C-alpha positions as semicolon CSV with decimal commas, in nm:
position;residue;x (nm);y (nm);z (nm)
1;T;5,635;-5,242;3,266
2;P;5,575;-5,106;2,915
3;I;5,598;-4,730;2,866
4;A;5,262;-4,553;2,896
5;I;5,122;-4,210;2,985
6;T;5,298;-4,052;3,288
7;A;5,622;-4,243;3,229
8;L;5,948;-4,061;3,284
9;V;6,197;-4,206;3,036
10;E;6,572;-4,165;3,011
11;L;6,700;-4,194;2,655
12;S;7,052;-4,198;2,516
13;S;7,170;-4,092;2,173
14;D;7,513;-3,995;2,045
15;E;7,669;-4,036;2,391
16;K;7,416;-3,794;2,545
17;N;7,141;-3,886;2,790
18;F;6,821;-3,689;2,829
19;W;6,476;-3,727;2,985
20;I;6,129;-3,743;2,829
21;F;5,805;-3,715;3,032
22;L;5,514;-3,872;2,844
23;L;5,190;-3,686;2,919
24;P;4,849;-3,660;2,750
25;K;4,887;-3,280;2,710
26;G;5,159;-3,017;2,727
27;G;5,387;-3,149;2,454
28;G;5,674;-2,916;2,371
29;L;5,710;-2,782;2,723
30;N;6,040;-2,825;2,903
31;L;6,113;-2,864;3,272
32;N;6,423;-2,839;3,484
33;F;6,403;-3,094;3,764
34;E;6,693;-3,103;4,008
35;G;6,928;-2,976;3,739
36;Q;6,806;-3,219;3,475
37;F;6,640;-3,103;3,153
38;V;6,308;-3,287;3,096
39;Q;6,109;-3,253;2,774
40;I;5,735;-3,319;2,782
41;V;5,597;-3,512;2,485
42;T;5,257;-3,659;2,401
43;P;5,186;-4,003;2,252
44;E;5,087;-3,828;1,929
45;S;5,436;-3,681;1,881
46;P;5,691;-3,868;1,667
47;I;5,907;-3,969;1,965
48;G;5,610;-4,028;2,197
49;S;5,441;-4,264;1,952
50;Q;5,762;-4,467;1,929
51;L;5,797;-4,490;2,309
52;V;5,448;-4,623;2,392
53;G;5,469;-4,993;2,475
54;K;5,849;-5,012;2,473
55;L;6,064;-5,140;2,764
56;N;6,405;-5,072;2,923
57;D;6,691;-5,145;2,683
58;D;6,467;-5,123;2,373
59;E;6,575;-4,906;2,082
60;I;6,351;-4,663;1,894
61;Q;6,406;-4,471;1,574
62;V;6,264;-4,128;1,492
63;G;6,358;-4,028;1,141
64;P;6,726;-4,106;1,091
65;K;6,804;-4,087;1,464
66;K;6,818;-4,390;1,697
67;Y;6,764;-4,376;2,073
68;N;6,823;-4,635;2,343
69;I;6,585;-4,652;2,636
70;V;6,807;-4,639;2,944
71;Q;6,541;-4,647;3,214
72;V;6,171;-4,596;3,273
73;I;6,033;-4,448;3,594
């Protein structure tokens, strides 16, 4: 299923994994869920706009940085 609003996405970059929660509002907020750091982004943000429509194992680029999509929930 392509990434859309309300997707929880695990990304990897530089050997680090982190989570992004794509929501229509609340960009810039951070959550701690069961010990995991989760950043909320909107589709209008640089990383959010790159994620919309992508799938597991796709790669996105935001500025000079590349991210791999590990999983989408």
